Legacy VTK file of the C-alpha trace (Angstrom):
# vtk DataFile Version 3.0
C-alpha trace
ASCII
DATASET POLYDATA
POINTS 390 float
-82.301 -171.626 65.792
-85.764 -172.213 67.285
-88.676 -169.923 66.909
-88.211 -169.207 70.762
-84.649 -168.250 70.348
-85.489 -165.969 67.399
-88.106 -164.041 69.307
-85.821 -163.772 72.442
-82.810 -162.576 70.333
-85.085 -160.040 68.593
-86.411 -158.669 71.794
-90.056 -159.412 71.038
-90.542 -161.342 74.337
-89.170 -158.628 76.441
-91.907 -156.695 78.320
-91.473 -153.687 80.686
-91.076 -154.340 84.389
-94.294 -155.169 86.166
-96.050 -156.211 82.886
-96.681 -159.806 81.677
-98.629 -162.032 79.332
-101.451 -164.069 80.626
-101.333 -167.445 78.985
-103.749 -170.500 78.873
-105.279 -171.576 81.113
-104.665 -168.675 83.496
-106.238 -165.996 81.330
-109.501 -167.887 81.008
-109.486 -168.705 84.751
-109.123 -164.970 85.579
-111.890 -164.011 83.087
-114.169 -166.618 84.685
-113.481 -165.589 88.294
-114.093 -161.922 87.420
-117.477 -162.753 85.919
-118.297 -164.832 88.999
-117.528 -161.802 91.124
-119.587 -159.476 89.002
-122.596 -161.863 89.201
-122.431 -161.790 93.057
-122.413 -158.006 93.013
-125.204 -157.712 90.520
-127.454 -160.031 92.492
-127.134 -157.477 95.304
-128.432 -154.789 93.192
-125.100 -153.237 91.897
-125.494 -152.167 88.323
-122.379 -152.374 86.166
-120.557 -149.457 84.584
-117.727 -149.409 82.113
-115.420 -146.318 82.248
-112.873 -145.508 79.529
-109.227 -146.438 79.840
-108.208 -142.794 79.274
-109.675 -139.520 80.612
-108.710 -135.892 80.711
-106.434 -135.538 83.812
-108.442 -132.690 85.259
-111.333 -134.954 85.745
-109.567 -138.195 86.436
-107.325 -136.818 89.157
-109.959 -134.913 91.189
-111.442 -136.020 94.421
-110.203 -139.510 95.282
-108.137 -139.482 91.999
-105.701 -137.061 93.691
-104.181 -139.920 95.733
-103.124 -141.877 92.571
-101.776 -138.876 90.661
-98.193 -139.894 91.246
-99.059 -143.339 89.808
-100.847 -142.217 86.738
-99.386 -142.300 83.218
-100.015 -139.153 81.204
-100.065 -138.417 77.494
-101.224 -135.620 75.167
-104.538 -136.085 73.338
-103.698 -135.337 69.672
-107.313 -134.331 69.044
-108.003 -131.874 71.814
-104.436 -130.991 72.719
-105.290 -131.594 76.327
-103.406 -133.774 78.795
-104.980 -137.270 79.476
-104.351 -139.884 82.192
-104.469 -143.639 81.876
-106.401 -144.768 84.883
-104.481 -146.143 87.870
-107.554 -146.861 89.861
-111.268 -147.233 88.763
-112.918 -145.717 92.007
-112.396 -142.085 90.863
-113.940 -142.929 87.353
-117.045 -144.542 88.973
-117.371 -141.711 91.353
-117.278 -139.200 88.353
-120.012 -141.208 86.527
-122.240 -141.231 89.613
-121.933 -137.444 90.218
-122.326 -136.435 86.537
-124.000 -138.924 84.212
-126.000 -140.484 86.917
-126.480 -137.426 89.175
-130.338 -137.687 88.817
-130.442 -141.437 89.448
-132.188 -142.426 92.778
-130.079 -142.724 95.889
-128.500 -144.683 97.450
-126.963 -145.518 94.018
-125.293 -148.914 93.721
-122.636 -149.424 90.996
-120.075 -152.224 90.119
-117.231 -152.414 87.733
-114.415 -154.572 86.387
-111.413 -153.633 84.313
-107.608 -153.317 83.905
-105.577 -150.462 85.510
-102.007 -149.382 84.970
-99.652 -147.818 87.504
-96.380 -145.960 86.991
-94.559 -148.251 89.483
-95.149 -151.417 91.594
-93.999 -151.990 95.204
-92.518 -154.952 97.105
-95.890 -156.466 97.920
-97.364 -155.807 94.416
-94.605 -155.677 91.790
-97.298 -155.857 89.069
-98.047 -152.532 87.437
-100.975 -153.784 85.289
-103.785 -155.811 86.972
-107.532 -156.112 86.999
-109.882 -154.621 89.522
-113.322 -155.686 90.505
-115.421 -153.450 92.837
-118.509 -151.536 93.946
-119.395 -148.089 94.893
-122.459 -147.225 97.056
-123.304 -143.500 96.832
-125.825 -141.177 98.667
-125.884 -142.764 102.159
-124.228 -141.922 105.442
-125.793 -144.768 107.275
-123.669 -147.342 109.085
-125.806 -149.947 107.351
-124.052 -148.820 104.088
-120.671 -149.440 105.578
-121.685 -152.865 106.801
-123.157 -153.661 103.445
-120.075 -153.104 101.449
-117.779 -154.972 104.048
-120.173 -157.900 103.986
-120.539 -157.834 100.229
-116.741 -157.859 99.854
-116.421 -160.920 102.083
-119.277 -162.707 100.415
-117.895 -162.164 96.887
-114.492 -163.473 97.883
-115.924 -166.525 99.762
-118.112 -167.264 96.728
-115.064 -167.852 94.438
-113.328 -170.055 97.028
-111.301 -167.725 99.145
-110.653 -169.314 102.556
-109.304 -168.016 105.889
-110.437 -164.445 105.183
-109.632 -161.751 107.546
-110.933 -158.030 107.449
-108.874 -155.207 109.069
-111.088 -152.272 109.996
-109.789 -148.876 110.699
-110.939 -145.215 111.007
-108.294 -143.288 109.086
-109.394 -139.857 110.302
-109.262 -140.825 114.019
-105.640 -139.967 114.887
-105.975 -136.643 112.958
-109.192 -135.884 114.915
-107.453 -136.506 118.258
-104.512 -134.430 117.376
-106.862 -131.620 116.221
-108.714 -131.644 119.524
-105.510 -131.740 121.570
-103.978 -128.859 119.566
-100.845 -130.671 118.610
-98.733 -128.606 116.143
-97.953 -129.684 112.669
-94.297 -129.848 113.410
-94.957 -132.350 116.204
-97.502 -134.366 114.211
-95.056 -135.508 111.558
-92.764 -137.626 113.817
-95.607 -138.930 115.756
-97.574 -139.920 112.735
-94.512 -141.620 111.228
-93.919 -143.519 114.517
-97.564 -144.664 114.498
-97.256 -145.843 110.940
-94.215 -147.896 111.939
-96.066 -149.207 115.090
-92.890 -148.214 116.956
-93.896 -148.008 120.638
-90.700 -146.396 121.945
-90.847 -143.778 119.122
-94.541 -143.046 119.704
-93.742 -142.454 123.433
-90.946 -140.092 122.475
-92.847 -138.051 119.895
-96.197 -137.841 121.768
-94.657 -136.129 124.901
-97.249 -135.596 127.543
-99.757 -137.360 125.418
-97.691 -140.530 125.259
-100.033 -142.635 127.390
-102.984 -142.025 125.229
-101.170 -142.873 121.927
-99.560 -145.845 123.540
-103.009 -147.177 124.525
-104.252 -146.450 120.866
-101.347 -148.658 119.563
-102.070 -151.402 122.094
-105.675 -151.463 121.361
-105.208 -153.055 117.938
-106.402 -156.666 117.562
-109.574 -158.616 117.262
-112.757 -156.456 117.122
-114.180 -158.061 120.217
-111.144 -156.957 122.223
-110.120 -153.785 120.436
-113.471 -151.886 120.556
-113.998 -152.222 124.396
-110.343 -151.127 124.832
-110.888 -148.055 122.524
-114.226 -147.227 124.290
-112.570 -147.157 127.644
-110.021 -144.547 126.685
-110.492 -140.853 127.547
-110.888 -139.376 124.040
-112.302 -136.144 122.761
-115.928 -136.313 121.906
-115.416 -136.114 118.039
-112.978 -139.071 118.315
-115.483 -141.002 120.557
-118.114 -140.557 117.906
-115.748 -142.238 115.337
-115.279 -145.166 117.622
-119.108 -145.393 118.159
-119.578 -145.373 114.392
-116.946 -148.265 114.033
-118.681 -150.115 116.928
-122.081 -149.760 115.306
-120.778 -151.239 111.973
-119.079 -154.202 113.760
-122.266 -154.915 115.732
-124.291 -155.073 112.390
-121.633 -157.187 110.836
-121.716 -159.634 113.838
-125.557 -159.845 113.407
-125.418 -160.471 109.718
-122.205 -162.403 109.224
-121.112 -163.721 112.716
-118.395 -165.941 111.323
-116.291 -163.096 109.731
-112.890 -162.520 111.296
-112.723 -158.875 112.106
-109.736 -157.049 113.448
-109.411 -153.319 114.286
-106.227 -151.083 113.909
-107.175 -147.689 115.259
-103.994 -145.888 114.163
-103.789 -147.152 110.454
-104.273 -144.580 107.641
-101.500 -145.380 105.011
-103.276 -145.837 101.757
-106.454 -144.406 103.071
-105.507 -140.699 102.577
-108.880 -139.752 100.912
-111.016 -141.831 103.173
-113.398 -139.980 105.527
-114.672 -142.804 107.677
-114.584 -146.493 108.294
-112.184 -148.234 105.912
-110.992 -151.864 105.571
-108.390 -154.153 104.025
-109.096 -157.827 103.107
-106.422 -160.484 103.615
-106.302 -164.232 103.389
-103.951 -166.299 105.568
-100.843 -167.426 103.704
-101.427 -165.100 100.756
-98.944 -162.359 99.816
-100.532 -158.838 99.592
-104.017 -157.427 100.029
-107.048 -159.058 98.406
-108.784 -155.766 98.363
-109.559 -152.542 100.252
-112.398 -150.152 100.604
-113.933 -147.518 102.824
-115.918 -144.242 102.966
-115.055 -141.127 101.002
-116.574 -138.037 99.410
-117.417 -138.225 95.617
-116.801 -134.793 94.311
-118.742 -133.342 91.295
-117.481 -130.724 88.926
-119.699 -128.019 90.560
-118.099 -128.521 93.882
-120.807 -130.711 95.481
-119.606 -133.637 97.495
-121.600 -136.772 97.950
-121.124 -139.387 100.673
-119.851 -142.594 99.271
-118.361 -146.005 100.222
-117.071 -148.968 98.364
-114.264 -151.509 97.901
-111.949 -152.654 95.244
-110.675 -156.359 94.889
-107.364 -157.005 93.189
-107.429 -159.878 90.837
-103.699 -160.550 90.899
-103.730 -161.284 94.581
-107.069 -163.031 94.520
-105.711 -165.548 91.984
-102.702 -166.335 94.141
-105.243 -167.223 96.900
-107.100 -169.746 94.737
-106.073 -173.263 93.592
-104.702 -173.367 89.970
-107.316 -173.855 87.234
-108.497 -177.476 86.651
-107.768 -179.060 83.311
-110.583 -178.439 80.794
-112.164 -181.401 79.284
-110.969 -181.178 75.604
-112.288 -183.524 72.978
-110.362 -184.048 69.681
-112.555 -184.283 66.601
-110.519 -186.186 63.973
-110.434 -184.535 60.545
-113.623 -185.186 58.704
-115.885 -185.551 61.737
-119.499 -184.502 61.002
-119.856 -180.830 62.247
-123.152 -181.813 63.822
-121.257 -184.094 66.272
-119.192 -181.144 67.376
-122.141 -178.910 67.954
-123.718 -181.690 70.028
-120.750 -182.106 72.178
-120.297 -178.394 72.791
-123.940 -178.047 73.729
-123.260 -180.607 76.476
-120.306 -178.854 77.862
-117.451 -180.123 75.995
-114.564 -178.147 74.538
-113.839 -179.379 71.041
-110.665 -179.189 68.988
-111.198 -180.142 65.259
-108.401 -181.712 63.187
-107.669 -179.524 60.087
-105.773 -182.225 58.119
-105.814 -186.088 57.886
-103.859 -187.516 60.795
-101.321 -190.407 60.744
-102.468 -191.130 64.332
-105.543 -189.484 65.745
-104.453 -190.458 69.277
-100.992 -188.826 68.964
-102.570 -185.730 67.350
-105.157 -185.445 70.230
-102.405 -185.671 72.787
-100.294 -183.207 70.963
-103.005 -180.692 71.065
-103.543 -181.214 74.823
-106.866 -183.038 74.507
-108.090 -185.275 77.272
-110.533 -187.170 75.114
-111.062 -188.331 71.645
-114.196 -188.705 69.523
-114.044 -191.938 67.757
-116.730 -194.247 66.234
-119.521 -191.919 67.371
-118.367 -191.997 71.087
-116.072 -189.948 73.334
-113.461 -191.827 74.944
-110.833 -190.708 77.541
-107.211 -190.923 76.508
-104.961 -192.773 78.819
-102.098 -190.900 80.301
-98.659 -191.452 78.662
LINES 1 391
390 0 1 2 3 4 5 6 7 8 9 10 11 12 13 14 15 16 17 18 19 20 21 22 23 24 25 26 27 28 29 30 31 32 33 34 35 36 37 38 39 40 41 42 43 44 45 46 47 48 49 50 51 52 53 54 55 56 57 58 59 60 61 62 63 64 65 66 67 68 69 70 71 72 73 74 75 76 77 78 79 80 81 82 83 84 85 86 87 88 89 90 91 92 93 94 95 96 97 98 99 100 101 102 103 104 105 106 107 108 109 110 111 112 113 114 115 116 117 118 119 120 121 122 123 124 125 126 127 128 129 130 131 132 133 134 135 136 137 138 139 140 141 142 143 144 145 146 147 148 149 150 151 152 153 154 155 156 157 158 159 160 161 162 163 164 165 166 167 168 169 170 171 172 173 174 175 176 177 178 179 180 181 182 183 184 185 186 187 188 189 190 191 192 193 194 195 196 197 198 199 200 201 202 203 204 205 206 207 208 209 210 211 212 213 214 215 216 217 218 219 220 221 222 223 224 225 226 227 228 229 230 231 232 233 234 235 236 237 238 239 240 241 242 243 244 245 246 247 248 249 250 251 252 253 254 255 256 257 258 259 260 261 262 263 264 265 266 267 268 269 270 271 272 273 274 275 276 277 278 279 280 281 282 283 284 285 286 287 288 289 290 291 292 293 294 295 296 297 298 299 300 301 302 303 304 305 306 307 308 309 310 311 312 313 314 315 316 317 318 319 320 321 322 323 324 325 326 327 328 329 330 331 332 333 334 335 336 337 338 339 340 341 342 343 344 345 346 347 348 349 350 351 352 353 354 355 356 357 358 359 360 361 362 363 364 365 366 367 368 369 370 371 372 373 374 375 376 377 378 379 380 381 382 383 384 385 386 387 388 389
């Protein structure tokens, strides 16, 4: 029986659904990409914070944290006898830090983060339950410039690590609710209309909207490239509060066009799923041919323990999807140092960028041993030479 069979038979290799081991070279590749992203964010003035994996649930699940309550693992703290939650999203934690520990820091406050999260269940697009997040939060500003900054920064960070064919889908999750409020539509009629809009079902929208069918049909049909969608939305006869939301969206797009003219921007005026705690412009990041979202973000209110709410916006990038959008990691240059090689030679090679693998016992064949240990090069007679492919 092989070691592999022994582990399989004993159940040691069986992991819960949605969890997996990251092996070489993927684990190192993910770590390197994560640090590249953080470097881009830090260069734009976003300071890194590191929240804990666990928090008391009454602080973890307040404000934006309410939206991930059903996805949060809970356990009892044996020290305090209080319930704790294992984070399912890092945004609520960073918002808590900003409104408590950093409450007196100058605004606008720019923070960034990177870490693992765990969720109760996956879905069809993301079956993984544990994955890494990298993101930013910008707190204390209501300016459209803040919205444009985080959208552009998200795109810049992704493009800097090699993401191509990026598309950013913009929405205003409160728009439909605002229109329904102004039109005085009852809650009983809202539910089927909201469901039809979520499905983008034109026939169902017309049926559920009744006398307001032309308006909601026009909203559905306005979705598309920003240059086409925004004029269509501005031409609609909308209540004044809704028109203000459209103008805010238009202002952000105009600023993005000035600062990042090559970005592909689309607008979906009826989208709100997954943005339930967002209070203004929100967005999702996609790459052509890649399954799932690369990230998402938007405006929300960060709630402090005293009830004070601070305006905030930000984004989160999902490392599992991001890595699927990138080419596989290139093979590392590994140089085999035969048993007995002077340690100073190894230090010299590592200082010049080599990865070295030292032999621990005398070899019958240094070439065979180098290949067995997946080395691409061999140190021999004071020189590094490339091993020929078998």
